[in-house]
gemmi code that builds the backbone of each chain (N, CA, C; Angstrom):
import gemmi

chains = {
    "A": [
        ("MET", (97.588, 99.462, 157.833), (97.795, 97.951, 158.058), (96.199, 97.596, 158.518)),
        ("ALA", (95.951, 96.396, 158.121), (94.648, 95.835, 158.263), (94.199, 95.926, 159.862)),
        ("GLU", (93.009, 95.973, 159.908), (92.567, 96.048, 161.493), (92.123, 94.712, 161.771)),
        ("ARG", (91.364, 94.050, 160.754), (90.757, 92.874, 161.351), (91.225, 91.775, 160.373)),
        ("PRO", (91.714, 90.426, 161.144), (92.102, 89.546, 160.361), (91.440, 89.283, 158.859)),
        ("GLU", (89.986, 89.445, 158.865), (89.211, 89.061, 157.586), (89.757, 89.990, 156.567)),
        ("ASP", (90.267, 91.236, 157.147), (90.756, 92.128, 156.089), (91.877, 91.902, 155.379)),
        ("LEU", (92.738, 90.862, 155.668), (93.887, 90.703, 155.298), (93.719, 89.510, 153.914)),
        ("ASN", (93.633, 90.218, 152.769), (93.452, 89.591, 151.499), (94.629, 88.897, 150.932)),
        ("LEU", (94.368, 87.973, 150.169), (95.346, 87.236, 149.229), (95.296, 88.126, 147.990)),
        ("PRO", (96.291, 88.088, 147.061), (96.276, 88.940, 146.074), (95.341, 88.300, 144.908)),
        ("ASN", (94.489, 89.273, 144.506), (93.323, 88.924, 143.644), (93.890, 88.188, 142.312)),
        ("ALA", (95.130, 88.784, 141.939), (95.408, 88.106, 140.603), (95.828, 86.395, 140.859)),
        ("VAL", (96.410, 86.216, 141.998), (96.923, 84.904, 142.075), (95.563, 84.005, 142.333)),
        ("ILE", (94.702, 84.480, 143.168), (93.738, 83.839, 143.565), (92.643, 83.405, 142.198)),
        ("THR", (92.577, 84.552, 141.345), (91.859, 84.672, 140.129), (92.404, 83.343, 139.202)),
        ("ARG", (93.902, 83.481, 139.127), (94.423, 82.376, 138.194), (94.355, 80.731, 138.803)),
        ("ILE", (94.533, 80.726, 140.205), (94.087, 79.471, 140.922), (92.811, 78.907, 140.423)),
        ("ILE", (91.841, 79.976, 140.472), (90.348, 79.355, 140.050), (90.322, 79.084, 138.506)),
        ("LYS", (91.037, 79.984, 137.817), (90.744, 79.553, 136.336), (91.611, 78.196, 136.073)),
        ("GLU", (92.631, 78.040, 136.677), (93.421, 76.638, 136.492), (92.693, 75.514, 136.910)),
        ("ALA", (91.633, 75.861, 137.877), (90.887, 74.718, 138.450), (89.682, 74.251, 137.667)),
        ("LEU", (89.385, 75.411, 137.000), (87.694, 75.238, 136.249), (88.295, 75.003, 134.675)),
        ("PRO", (87.290, 74.278, 133.888), (87.629, 74.414, 132.595), (87.543, 75.377, 131.549)),
        ("ASP", (88.298, 75.470, 130.618), (88.404, 76.483, 129.909), (87.137, 77.123, 129.388)),
        ("GLY", (87.089, 78.532, 129.423), (85.662, 78.917, 128.999), (84.801, 79.247, 130.033)),
        ("VAL", (85.300, 78.807, 131.184), (84.457, 79.234, 132.258), (84.737, 80.606, 133.023)),
        ("ASN", (83.926, 81.392, 133.360), (84.133, 82.771, 133.954), (83.900, 82.469, 135.222)),
        ("ILE", (84.201, 83.647, 135.876), (84.013, 83.969, 137.301), (83.647, 85.256, 137.470)),
        ("SER", (82.338, 85.429, 138.181), (82.081, 86.789, 138.456), (83.080, 87.354, 139.606)),
        ("LYS", (83.027, 88.854, 139.685), (83.748, 89.444, 140.604), (83.188, 89.118, 142.062)),
        ("GLU", (82.029, 89.062, 142.259), (81.421, 88.712, 143.539), (82.074, 87.261, 144.187)),
        ("ALA", (81.861, 86.404, 143.004), (82.325, 85.019, 143.658), (83.836, 85.032, 143.783)),
        ("ARG", (84.622, 85.687, 142.894), (86.187, 85.778, 143.034), (86.347, 86.303, 144.555)),
        ("SER", (85.602, 87.315, 144.868), (86.143, 88.083, 145.819), (85.566, 87.273, 147.296)),
        ("ALA", (84.563, 86.428, 147.033), (84.237, 85.652, 148.121), (85.150, 84.608, 148.231)),
        ("ILE", (85.420, 84.100, 147.133), (86.536, 82.784, 147.471), (87.967, 83.443, 147.827)),
        ("SER", (88.191, 84.584, 147.527), (89.240, 85.201, 148.342), (89.335, 85.284, 149.876)),
        ("ARG", (87.951, 85.606, 150.282), (87.886, 85.950, 151.657), (87.612, 84.455, 152.293)),
        ("ALA", (87.413, 83.590, 151.559), (87.020, 82.355, 152.128), (88.359, 81.567, 152.509)),
        ("ALA", (89.133, 81.934, 151.443), (90.708, 81.294, 151.606), (91.340, 82.076, 152.953)),
        ("SER", (91.057, 83.412, 152.884), (91.786, 83.907, 154.195), (91.184, 83.470, 155.554)),
        ("VAL", (90.023, 83.182, 155.348), (89.311, 82.406, 156.640), (89.863, 81.259, 156.864)),
        ("PHE", (90.179, 80.398, 155.556), (90.675, 78.876, 155.959), (92.119, 79.091, 156.534)),
        ("VAL", (92.720, 79.952, 156.075), (94.112, 80.203, 156.779), (94.026, 80.460, 158.293)),
        ("LEU", (92.976, 81.285, 158.498), (92.812, 81.800, 160.058), (92.448, 80.673, 160.815)),
        ("TYR", (91.503, 79.782, 160.052), (91.001, 78.744, 160.916), (92.204, 77.329, 161.045)),
        ("ALA", (92.780, 77.210, 160.029), (93.917, 76.360, 159.855), (94.908, 76.580, 161.254)),
        ("THR", (95.258, 78.014, 161.021), (96.349, 78.251, 161.818), (95.863, 78.046, 163.388)),
        ("SER", (94.857, 78.333, 163.605), (94.357, 78.255, 164.943), (94.154, 76.953, 165.463)),
        ("CYS", (93.871, 75.939, 164.263), (93.751, 74.487, 164.415), (94.918, 73.982, 164.645)),
        ("ALA", (95.964, 74.329, 163.753), (97.342, 73.751, 163.909), (98.241, 74.318, 165.284)),
        ("ASN", (97.614, 75.497, 165.630), (98.520, 75.950, 166.895), (97.695, 75.113, 167.951)),
        ("ASN", (96.818, 74.522, 168.169), (96.244, 73.775, 169.044), (97.375, 72.606, 169.339)),
        ("PHE", (97.635, 72.012, 167.954), (98.534, 70.821, 167.916), (99.927, 71.271, 168.538)),
        ("ALA", (100.279, 72.409, 168.281), (101.882, 72.773, 168.888), (101.449, 73.089, 170.200)),
        ("MET", (100.451, 73.578, 170.830), (100.410, 73.661, 172.100), (100.321, 72.235, 172.889)),
        ("LYS", (99.625, 71.321, 172.261), (99.543, 70.156, 172.736), (100.828, 69.487, 172.825)),
        ("GLY", (101.717, 69.696, 171.965), (103.195, 69.370, 172.074), (104.011, 70.069, 172.707)),
        ("LYS", (103.434, 71.017, 173.707), (104.176, 71.820, 174.397), (105.232, 72.717, 173.757)),
        ("ARG", (104.963, 73.127, 172.253), (105.773, 73.652, 171.457), (105.177, 75.157, 171.252)),
        ("LYS", (106.166, 75.996, 171.052), (105.746, 77.444, 170.865), (105.927, 77.863, 169.369)),
        ("THR", (106.623, 77.061, 168.712), (106.636, 77.169, 167.311), (105.682, 76.303, 166.557)),
        ("LEU", (104.725, 76.868, 165.850), (104.165, 76.167, 164.684), (104.827, 75.478, 163.800)),
        ("ASN", (104.728, 74.123, 163.617), (105.605, 73.569, 162.387), (104.697, 72.979, 161.143)),
        ("ALA", (105.364, 72.407, 160.694), (104.553, 71.926, 159.079), (103.760, 70.866, 159.546)),
        ("GLY", (104.367, 69.980, 160.506), (103.453, 68.891, 161.231), (101.895, 69.272, 161.645)),
        ("ASP", (102.163, 70.227, 162.498), (100.882, 70.806, 163.042), (99.897, 71.211, 162.043)),
        ("VAL", (100.228, 72.121, 161.072), (99.597, 72.366, 159.834), (98.890, 71.144, 159.209)),
        ("LEU", (99.684, 70.058, 159.086), (99.062, 68.855, 158.236), (98.015, 68.104, 159.307)),
        ("SER", (98.402, 68.132, 160.537), (97.447, 67.630, 161.490), (96.134, 68.482, 161.533)),
        ("ALA", (96.326, 69.573, 161.418), (95.092, 70.558, 161.205), (94.384, 70.123, 160.110)),
        ("MET", (94.771, 70.084, 159.061), (94.255, 69.592, 157.822), (93.243, 68.358, 157.870)),
        ("GLU", (93.647, 67.335, 158.586), (92.911, 66.298, 158.869), (91.923, 66.542, 159.991)),
        ("GLU", (92.194, 67.181, 160.730), (91.195, 67.773, 162.030), (90.056, 68.456, 160.846)),
        ("MET", (90.417, 69.108, 160.221), (89.312, 69.901, 159.341), (88.772, 69.083, 158.278)),
        ("GLU", (89.132, 67.920, 158.172), (88.549, 66.928, 157.466), (89.020, 67.424, 155.712)),
        ("PHE", (90.023, 67.790, 155.617), (90.857, 67.978, 154.291), (91.904, 67.175, 154.071)),
        ("GLN", (91.754, 65.588, 154.605), (92.887, 64.470, 154.495), (93.359, 64.698, 153.023)),
        ("ARG", (92.444, 64.764, 152.156), (93.017, 64.979, 150.828), (93.952, 65.822, 150.510)),
        ("PHE", (94.118, 66.799, 151.189), (95.391, 67.857, 151.031), (96.629, 67.118, 151.224)),
        ("VAL", (96.561, 66.502, 152.354), (97.875, 66.226, 153.036), (98.886, 65.303, 152.282)),
        ("ALA", (98.314, 64.455, 151.167), (99.733, 63.884, 150.436), (100.006, 65.050, 149.653)),
        ("PRO", (99.387, 65.617, 148.723), (100.248, 66.746, 147.802), (100.797, 67.781, 148.913)),
        ("LEU", (100.376, 68.096, 149.973), (101.183, 68.898, 150.907), (102.650, 68.383, 151.134)),
        ("LYS", (102.409, 67.081, 151.394), (103.584, 66.396, 151.891), (104.610, 66.353, 150.737)),
        ("GLU", (104.089, 66.493, 149.449), (105.036, 66.583, 148.324), (105.545, 67.729, 148.082)),
        ("SER", (104.968, 68.727, 148.290), (105.271, 70.268, 148.332), (106.075, 70.459, 149.248)),
        ("LEU", (105.911, 69.947, 150.384), (107.121, 70.177, 151.512), (108.332, 69.596, 151.163)),
        ("GLU", (108.430, 68.620, 150.627), (109.439, 67.967, 150.098), (110.426, 68.957, 149.297)),
        ("GLY", (109.622, 69.390, 148.082), (110.368, 70.285, 147.221), (110.686, 71.513, 147.999)),
        ("ASN", (109.778, 72.078, 148.967), (110.384, 73.269, 149.891), (111.488, 72.892, 150.698)),
        ("ARG", (111.748, 71.688, 151.140), (112.951, 71.498, 151.946), (114.122, 71.551, 150.976)),
        ("ARG", (113.798, 70.881, 149.726), (114.979, 70.966, 148.753), (115.570, 72.205, 148.565)),
        ("GLU", (114.501, 73.069, 148.316), (114.931, 74.377, 148.014), (115.745, 75.134, 148.994)),
        ("GLN", (115.021, 75.024, 150.351), (115.600, 75.808, 151.388), (116.993, 75.300, 151.745)),
        ("LYS", (117.290, 73.972, 151.550), (118.704, 73.316, 151.665), (119.505, 73.984, 150.491)),
        ("GLY", (119.057, 74.138, 149.244), (119.876, 74.573, 148.247), (120.101, 75.928, 148.659)),
        ("LYS", (119.297, 76.725, 149.138), (119.500, 78.162, 149.305), (120.546, 78.367, 150.358)),
        ("LYS", (120.424, 77.480, 151.511), (121.243, 77.652, 152.581), (122.588, 77.207, 152.139)),
        ("GLU", (122.658, 76.244, 151.358), (124.177, 75.727, 150.822), (124.758, 77.034, 149.871)),
        ("ALA", (123.926, 77.626, 149.137), (124.350, 78.712, 148.326), (124.777, 80.018, 149.150)),
        ("ARG", (124.245, 79.972, 150.457), (124.457, 81.166, 151.259), (125.718, 80.738, 151.988)),
        ("LYS", (126.007, 79.352, 152.330), (127.301, 78.858, 153.032), (128.329, 79.623, 151.967)),
        ("ASP", (128.319, 79.209, 150.649), (129.436, 79.410, 149.852), (129.478, 81.052, 149.659)),
        ("LYS", (128.635, 81.585, 149.701), (128.623, 83.090, 149.368), (129.444, 83.602, 150.756)),
        ("ASP", (129.008, 82.978, 151.781), (129.888, 83.572, 153.133), (131.040, 83.200, 152.989)),
        ("LYS", (131.363, 82.021, 152.863), (132.807, 81.767, 152.602), (133.568, 82.899, 151.662)),
        ("LYS", (133.220, 83.081, 150.645), (133.612, 83.917, 149.679), (133.660, 85.470, 150.488)),
        ("ALA", (132.634, 85.895, 150.884), (132.710, 86.998, 151.359), (133.397, 87.276, 152.880)),
        ("ASP", (133.690, 86.175, 153.399), (134.446, 86.321, 154.453), (133.953, 86.880, 155.684)),
        ("SER", (132.849, 86.964, 155.685), (131.942, 87.717, 156.678), (130.923, 86.633, 157.372)),
        ("GLU", (130.436, 86.658, 158.535), (129.656, 85.980, 159.145), (128.030, 86.743, 158.697)),
        ("GLU", (127.180, 86.192, 158.622), (125.931, 86.797, 158.371), (125.555, 87.412, 159.765)),
        ("GLN", (125.373, 88.849, 159.526), (124.882, 89.592, 160.621), (123.517, 89.888, 160.722)),
        ("ASP", (123.086, 90.498, 159.697), (121.408, 90.794, 159.448), (120.954, 89.505, 158.683)),
        ("LYS", (119.747, 89.206, 159.202), (119.178, 87.961, 158.406), (118.533, 88.689, 157.029)),
        ("SER", (118.499, 87.644, 156.169), (118.071, 88.065, 154.872), (116.633, 88.842, 154.965)),
        ("ARG", (116.392, 89.656, 154.422), (115.355, 90.426, 154.458), (113.909, 89.790, 153.705)),
        ("GLU", (114.318, 88.744, 152.906), (113.189, 88.226, 152.281), (112.999, 86.845, 153.222)),
        ("GLU", (111.781, 87.271, 153.831), (111.233, 86.313, 154.881), (110.909, 84.951, 154.268)),
        ("GLU", (110.645, 85.084, 153.063), (110.206, 83.759, 152.501), (111.046, 82.982, 152.049)),
        ("ASN", (112.376, 83.496, 151.998), (113.454, 82.520, 151.374), (114.399, 82.227, 152.607)),
        ("ASP", (114.139, 82.399, 153.756), (114.898, 81.919, 154.880), (114.597, 80.579, 155.630)),
        ("ASP", (115.629, 79.958, 155.868), (115.085, 78.468, 156.752), (115.070, 78.902, 157.905)),
        ("ASP", (114.087, 79.659, 158.385), (113.889, 80.281, 159.760), (113.689, 79.224, 160.631)),
        ("ASP", (113.092, 78.123, 160.136), (112.724, 77.148, 161.545), (113.995, 76.750, 162.173)),
        ("GLU", (115.270, 76.486, 161.396), (116.356, 76.157, 161.903), (116.897, 77.071, 162.635)),
        ("ARG", (117.050, 78.506, 162.268), (117.373, 79.510, 162.938), (116.642, 79.739, 164.355)),
        ("MET", (115.216, 79.834, 164.047), (114.629, 80.086, 165.400), (114.778, 79.136, 166.322)),
        ("GLU", (114.708, 77.876, 166.037), (114.906, 76.775, 167.188), (116.175, 76.806, 167.917)),
        ("GLU", (117.193, 77.076, 167.069), (118.840, 77.281, 167.588), (118.971, 78.211, 168.213)),
        ("GLU", (118.757, 79.561, 167.678), (119.359, 80.621, 168.083), (118.201, 81.761, 168.811)),
        ("GLU", (117.148, 81.443, 168.273), (116.010, 82.243, 168.866), (116.356, 83.618, 168.408)),
        ("GLN", (117.103, 83.932, 167.518), (117.030, 85.514, 167.208), (116.031, 85.602, 166.222)),
        ("ASN", (115.098, 86.855, 166.578), (113.942, 86.902, 165.689), (113.561, 88.365, 165.205)),
        ("GLU", (115.187, 88.774, 164.927), (114.935, 90.358, 164.766), (114.073, 90.662, 163.534)),
        ("GLU", (114.426, 89.874, 162.237), (113.534, 90.181, 161.166), (112.400, 89.409, 160.954)),
        ("GLU", (112.402, 88.289, 161.776), (111.263, 87.384, 161.486), (109.878, 87.857, 162.230)),
        ("GLU", (109.157, 88.218, 160.977), (107.979, 88.736, 161.707), (106.917, 88.200, 162.464)),
        ("VAL", (107.092, 86.881, 162.571), (105.869, 86.043, 162.893), (105.824, 86.105, 164.596)),
        ("ASP", (106.588, 86.665, 165.155), (106.382, 86.378, 166.834), (105.459, 87.645, 166.931)),
        ("ASN", (104.698, 87.370, 168.165), (103.764, 88.597, 168.601), (104.455, 89.158, 169.733)),
    ],
    "B": [
        ("MET", (122.635, 98.188, 126.621), (122.221, 97.113, 125.853), (121.916, 96.003, 126.799)),
        ("ALA", (120.557, 95.755, 126.732), (119.984, 94.676, 127.847), (120.597, 93.236, 127.235)),
        ("ALA", (121.053, 92.574, 128.442), (121.316, 91.180, 127.918), (120.168, 90.285, 127.443)),
        ("ALA", (120.695, 89.734, 126.460), (119.173, 89.009, 125.753), (118.717, 87.952, 127.106)),
        ("ALA", (117.377, 87.776, 126.847), (116.761, 86.999, 127.554), (117.630, 85.723, 127.889)),
        ("ALA", (117.776, 85.230, 126.691), (118.366, 83.801, 126.787), (119.809, 84.060, 127.350)),
        ("GLY", (120.075, 83.169, 128.405), (121.358, 83.330, 129.135), (121.295, 84.219, 130.124)),
        ("ALA", (120.485, 85.164, 130.144), (120.574, 86.131, 131.237), (120.160, 85.628, 132.475)),
        ("GLU", (119.593, 84.238, 132.416), (118.824, 83.816, 133.635), (119.994, 83.756, 134.828)),
        ("PRO", (119.523, 83.997, 135.868), (120.677, 83.907, 137.041), (121.413, 82.359, 137.289)),
        ("GLY", (120.838, 81.377, 136.701), (121.599, 80.193, 136.908), (120.618, 79.191, 137.224)),
        ("PRO", (120.975, 77.830, 136.673), (120.001, 76.845, 136.786), (119.573, 76.491, 138.260)),
        ("VAL", (120.268, 76.751, 139.079), (119.931, 76.456, 140.563), (118.522, 77.062, 140.711)),
        ("VAL", (118.240, 78.701, 140.295), (117.011, 79.323, 140.724), (115.728, 78.441, 139.942)),
        ("GLY", (116.142, 78.185, 138.828), (115.024, 77.729, 137.886), (114.745, 76.411, 138.533)),
        ("ALA", (115.680, 75.639, 138.978), (115.153, 74.222, 139.638), (114.681, 74.392, 140.679)),
        ("ALA", (115.061, 75.367, 141.668), (114.575, 75.826, 142.912), (113.090, 76.217, 142.793)),
        ("ALA", (112.730, 76.985, 141.640), (111.454, 77.385, 141.614), (110.677, 76.517, 141.410)),
        ("ALA", (111.047, 75.404, 140.318), (110.079, 74.442, 139.885), (109.988, 73.317, 141.197)),
        ("ALA", (111.059, 73.228, 141.856), (110.777, 72.275, 142.752), (109.911, 72.890, 144.188)),
        ("ALA", (109.951, 74.195, 144.278), (109.102, 75.066, 145.385), (107.722, 74.798, 144.709)),
        ("ALA", (107.405, 74.671, 143.509), (106.272, 74.437, 143.212), (105.641, 73.002, 143.574)),
        ("GLY", (106.553, 72.431, 143.963), (106.090, 71.243, 144.506), (105.588, 70.177, 143.302)),
        ("GLU", (105.921, 70.651, 142.202), (105.242, 69.637, 141.273), (106.401, 68.715, 140.753)),
        ("GLU", (105.892, 67.790, 139.717), (106.698, 66.920, 139.188), (107.794, 67.357, 138.120)),
        ("GLU", (107.157, 68.492, 137.542), (108.046, 69.075, 136.344), (109.287, 69.808, 136.939)),
        ("PRO", (110.232, 69.146, 136.592), (111.616, 70.016, 137.006), (111.908, 71.312, 136.204)),
        ("GLY", (111.275, 71.643, 135.204), (111.439, 72.825, 134.445), (112.507, 72.331, 133.468)),
        ("PRO", (112.470, 72.827, 132.090), (113.317, 72.587, 131.327), (114.417, 73.164, 131.112)),
        ("GLY", (114.640, 74.261, 132.011), (116.002, 74.750, 132.030), (116.258, 75.861, 130.854)),
        ("ALA", (115.087, 76.032, 130.338), (114.947, 77.117, 129.131), (115.231, 78.418, 129.862)),
        ("PRO", (115.440, 79.410, 129.164), (115.731, 80.689, 129.800), (114.161, 81.185, 129.818)),
        ("CYS", (113.653, 82.043, 130.740), (112.232, 82.330, 131.113), (111.488, 80.871, 131.194)),
        ("ALA", (112.039, 80.278, 132.130), (111.601, 78.574, 132.339), (109.924, 78.675, 131.984)),
        ("ALA", (109.663, 77.451, 131.597), (108.283, 77.218, 131.367), (107.433, 77.657, 132.657)),
        ("PRO", (106.209, 78.118, 132.143), (105.368, 78.668, 133.309), (105.049, 77.640, 134.183)),
        ("LEU", (105.197, 77.921, 135.516), (104.768, 76.732, 136.591), (103.259, 76.607, 136.660)),
        ("ARG", (102.903, 75.521, 136.586), (101.631, 75.231, 136.419), (100.694, 75.960, 137.540)),
        ("LEU", (101.390, 76.004, 138.621), (100.543, 76.497, 139.980), (100.891, 77.967, 140.239)),
        ("ALA", (99.843, 78.680, 140.532), (99.858, 80.200, 140.788), (100.237, 79.942, 142.460)),
        ("ARG", (101.099, 80.955, 143.012), (101.750, 80.872, 144.230), (101.206, 81.900, 144.866)),
        ("LEU", (100.628, 81.384, 146.192), (100.191, 82.787, 147.026), (101.543, 83.206, 148.009)),
        ("PRO", (101.610, 84.657, 148.103), (103.041, 85.041, 148.661), (103.109, 84.687, 149.981)),
        ("LEU", (103.997, 84.059, 150.542), (104.185, 83.856, 151.860), (103.955, 84.946, 152.958)),
        ("ALA", (104.630, 86.031, 152.390), (104.312, 87.228, 153.404), (103.078, 87.399, 153.956)),
        ("ARG", (102.036, 87.467, 152.591), (100.724, 87.675, 153.186), (100.212, 86.596, 153.927)),
        ("VAL", (100.409, 85.417, 153.652), (99.922, 84.346, 154.734), (100.645, 84.401, 155.916)),
        ("LYS", (101.843, 84.860, 156.005), (102.467, 84.983, 157.286), (101.563, 85.957, 157.865)),
        ("ALA", (101.162, 87.095, 157.582), (100.321, 88.300, 158.147), (99.058, 87.715, 158.661)),
        ("LEU", (98.524, 86.714, 158.040), (97.351, 86.192, 158.687), (97.448, 85.300, 159.869)),
        ("VAL", (98.770, 84.501, 159.513), (99.276, 83.773, 161.050), (99.518, 84.582, 162.100)),
        ("LYS", (99.930, 85.757, 161.841), (100.616, 86.715, 162.858), (99.172, 87.319, 163.363)),
        ("ALA", (98.001, 87.358, 162.717), (96.796, 87.892, 163.192), (96.248, 86.997, 164.485)),
        ("ASP", (96.856, 85.732, 164.445), (96.088, 84.982, 165.421), (96.887, 85.377, 166.796)),
        ("PRO", (96.236, 85.958, 167.962), (97.066, 86.256, 169.164), (97.617, 85.123, 169.971)),
        ("ASP", (97.085, 83.915, 169.789), (97.596, 82.638, 170.326), (98.808, 82.118, 169.820)),
        ("VAL", (99.126, 82.859, 168.711), (100.295, 82.199, 168.066), (101.385, 82.751, 168.379)),
        ("THR", (102.503, 82.254, 168.708), (103.720, 82.814, 169.239), (104.552, 82.803, 168.047)),
        ("LEU", (105.179, 81.551, 167.306), (106.130, 81.766, 166.043), (105.642, 80.448, 165.333)),
        ("ALA", (105.966, 80.788, 163.777), (105.637, 79.728, 163.198), (106.732, 79.671, 162.126)),
        ("SER", (107.210, 78.387, 161.885), (108.168, 78.257, 161.030), (108.160, 78.603, 159.513)),
        ("GLN", (109.005, 78.815, 159.098), (108.895, 79.015, 157.404), (108.086, 78.078, 156.873)),
        ("GLU", (108.410, 76.680, 157.199), (107.721, 75.514, 156.587), (106.189, 75.338, 156.939)),
        ("ALA", (105.956, 75.991, 158.069), (104.415, 76.101, 158.478), (103.573, 77.025, 157.580)),
        ("VAL", (104.371, 78.238, 157.327), (103.819, 79.087, 156.909), (103.704, 78.604, 155.173)),
        ("PHE", (104.814, 77.835, 154.738), (104.678, 77.484, 153.402), (103.473, 76.468, 153.067)),
        ("VAL", (103.364, 75.372, 154.069), (102.112, 74.533, 154.030), (100.880, 75.016, 153.973)),
        ("LEU", (100.920, 76.204, 154.844), (99.521, 76.709, 154.885), (99.129, 77.542, 153.558)),
        ("ALA", (100.231, 78.318, 153.035), (100.011, 78.765, 151.640), (99.580, 77.908, 150.728)),
        ("ARG", (100.302, 76.769, 150.757), (99.925, 75.772, 149.705), (98.450, 75.052, 149.929)),
        ("ALA", (98.271, 74.921, 151.229), (96.831, 74.465, 151.493), (95.920, 75.275, 151.163)),
        ("ALA", (96.317, 76.579, 151.235), (95.200, 77.511, 150.836), (94.661, 77.562, 149.185)),
        ("GLU", (95.937, 77.335, 148.434), (95.849, 77.079, 147.116), (94.918, 75.999, 146.886)),
        ("LEU", (95.239, 74.887, 147.466), (94.527, 73.582, 147.301), (93.005, 74.051, 147.691)),
        ("PHE", (92.724, 74.704, 148.689), (91.505, 75.075, 149.059), (90.741, 75.786, 148.037)),
        ("VAL", (91.308, 76.615, 147.483), (90.717, 77.621, 146.368), (90.250, 76.689, 145.329)),
        ("GLU", (91.366, 75.754, 144.741), (90.884, 74.862, 143.926), (89.798, 73.854, 144.001)),
        ("THR", (89.653, 73.630, 145.276), (88.659, 72.855, 145.643), (87.192, 73.458, 145.745)),
        ("ILE", (87.293, 74.435, 146.305), (86.013, 75.221, 146.514), (85.583, 75.723, 145.117)),
        ("ALA", (86.329, 76.157, 144.164), (85.940, 76.589, 142.971), (85.402, 75.567, 142.058)),
        ("LYS", (85.961, 74.315, 142.176), (85.339, 73.088, 141.406), (84.119, 72.700, 142.077)),
        ("ASP", (83.983, 72.824, 143.593), (82.770, 72.474, 144.015), (81.645, 73.506, 143.889)),
        ("ALA", (81.830, 74.568, 143.748), (81.025, 75.548, 143.464), (80.499, 75.531, 141.804)),
        ("TYR", (81.453, 75.279, 141.186), (81.141, 75.079, 139.700), (79.949, 74.070, 139.240)),
        ("VAL", (80.232, 73.104, 140.175), (78.926, 72.078, 140.026), (77.624, 72.736, 139.942)),
        ("TYR", (77.417, 73.713, 141.053), (76.145, 74.361, 140.888), (75.823, 75.325, 139.620)),
        ("ALA", (76.985, 75.806, 138.970), (76.701, 76.622, 137.965), (76.434, 75.735, 136.742)),
        ("GLN", (76.842, 74.508, 136.573), (76.745, 73.641, 135.594), (75.294, 73.115, 135.892)),
        ("GLN", (74.629, 73.136, 137.162), (73.211, 72.596, 137.236), (72.292, 73.687, 136.600)),
        ("GLY", (72.827, 75.164, 136.784), (72.190, 76.177, 136.348), (72.491, 76.385, 134.965)),
        ("LYS", (73.042, 75.605, 134.218), (73.626, 75.735, 132.900), (74.157, 77.146, 132.643)),
        ("ARG", (75.130, 77.305, 133.327), (75.559, 78.713, 133.258), (77.382, 78.409, 132.992)),
        ("LYS", (77.912, 79.325, 132.383), (79.388, 79.002, 132.400), (80.151, 80.088, 133.110)),
        ("THR", (79.378, 80.892, 134.167), (79.806, 81.836, 134.796), (79.714, 81.371, 136.239)),
        ("LEU", (80.695, 81.353, 137.086), (80.553, 80.861, 138.533), (80.112, 82.279, 139.291)),
        ("GLN", (79.014, 82.111, 139.903), (78.446, 83.104, 140.682), (78.257, 82.887, 142.087)),
        ("ARG", (78.362, 83.955, 142.962), (78.397, 84.029, 144.372), (77.295, 82.823, 144.970)),
        ("LYS", (76.059, 82.824, 144.192), (75.281, 81.889, 144.969), (75.631, 80.406, 144.719)),
        ("ASP", (76.448, 80.276, 143.569), (76.939, 78.730, 143.594), (77.787, 78.309, 144.810)),
        ("LEU", (78.636, 79.431, 145.215), (79.465, 79.343, 146.212), (78.858, 79.200, 147.615)),
        ("ASP", (77.787, 80.017, 147.653), (77.017, 79.742, 148.817), (76.271, 78.605, 149.025)),
        ("ASN", (75.893, 77.830, 147.898), (75.470, 76.663, 147.452), (76.162, 75.564, 148.185)),
        ("ALA", (77.328, 75.781, 147.770), (78.495, 74.734, 148.107), (78.720, 74.712, 149.336)),
        ("ILE", (78.770, 75.825, 149.869), (79.118, 76.132, 151.426), (78.238, 75.360, 152.327)),
        ("GLU", (76.894, 75.597, 151.746), (75.797, 75.006, 152.542), (75.636, 73.392, 152.282)),
        ("ALA", (75.963, 72.958, 151.146), (75.920, 71.583, 151.104), (76.951, 70.586, 151.531)),
        ("ILE", (78.356, 71.251, 151.667), (79.223, 70.451, 151.806), (79.965, 70.677, 153.322)),
        ("ASP", (79.882, 69.660, 153.954), (80.200, 69.610, 155.296), (81.889, 70.359, 155.779)),
        ("GLU", (82.864, 70.127, 154.823), (84.006, 70.602, 155.148), (83.956, 72.153, 155.147)),
        ("PHE", (82.903, 72.709, 154.240), (83.121, 74.145, 154.367), (82.214, 74.678, 155.316)),
        ("ALA", (81.572, 74.017, 156.045), (80.841, 74.584, 157.281), (81.344, 75.715, 157.972)),
        ("PHE", (82.608, 75.680, 157.914), (83.435, 76.622, 158.811), (83.462, 78.097, 158.188)),
        ("LEU", (82.962, 78.089, 156.825), (82.796, 79.083, 156.193), (81.517, 79.988, 156.554)),
        ("GLU", (80.501, 79.264, 156.977), (79.242, 79.852, 157.196), (79.196, 81.079, 157.930)),
        ("GLY", (78.785, 82.227, 157.423), (78.491, 83.289, 158.380), (79.904, 84.170, 158.020)),
        ("THR", (80.573, 83.793, 157.508), (82.085, 84.593, 157.403), (82.459, 85.408, 156.302)),
        ("LEU", (81.450, 85.088, 155.020), (81.758, 85.879, 153.850), (80.933, 86.977, 153.731)),
        ("ASP", (80.019, 87.427, 154.694), (79.456, 88.604, 154.409), (79.944, 89.864, 154.825)),
    ],
}
model = gemmi.Model(1)
for chain_id, residues in chains.items():
    chain = gemmi.Chain(chain_id)
    for i, (resn, *xyz) in enumerate(residues, 1):
        res = gemmi.Residue()
        res.name, res.seqid = resn, gemmi.SeqId(i, " ")
        for name, pos in zip(("N", "CA", "C"), xyz):
            atom = gemmi.Atom()
            atom.name, atom.element = name, gemmi.Element(name[0])
            atom.pos, atom.b_iso = gemmi.Position(*pos), 0.0
            res.add_atom(atom)
        chain.add_residue(res)
    model.add_chain(chain)
structure = gemmi.Structure()
structure.add_model(model)
structure.setup_entities()
């Protein structure tokens, strides 16, 4: 496990792809530049998290929510991210809703209540569960 | 005998959901091996690990992690483009570390990065 936050890297392949998509065809990127951008992205997430957390704390909430992150973007002077982020959020909400409904149907068929939360942390509508039931067994984000 | 790729797709819901998750207008044609999503996606698990690294953070919703991941993608796009301006000035087609350093020094929004990349 990484010791320091800065060592938590985002996958090179994805970072490289994002960079390539952003730049004109035929443009290359040196390994050092790619690695520096990757690191910068990690620092960005850490900084944004800290900023967002301040908003959550101001709102006397213990759970960071999407709105806090959007507020952080404005605070960090990345206002131009806000509109595309809101759009993406809409898509994510639709997807989460679809998954939840699919799960409900599956539960009805299986005739058993979900005991273990899904292992795929990415696919869970965690925010609803967290706020209602506060069961965090598989939810890894609590410290 | 492996099921042919065409038709082996788990179901339209997955394709549509994946396309919707990309947050883009393209709904995906519904063809097997759906049209490649335009955007690369950062894995939420890794982003979550970064969020957890902050001792002051108690909990973060799935949505918060999602938005952070998406913001990080936008950030990478942005900084790559801004750095590229310097490569162009140097008449280069390869983005180099110094282009990034120049962008960080010149652009206010990147000030938070100073001293963090070494």
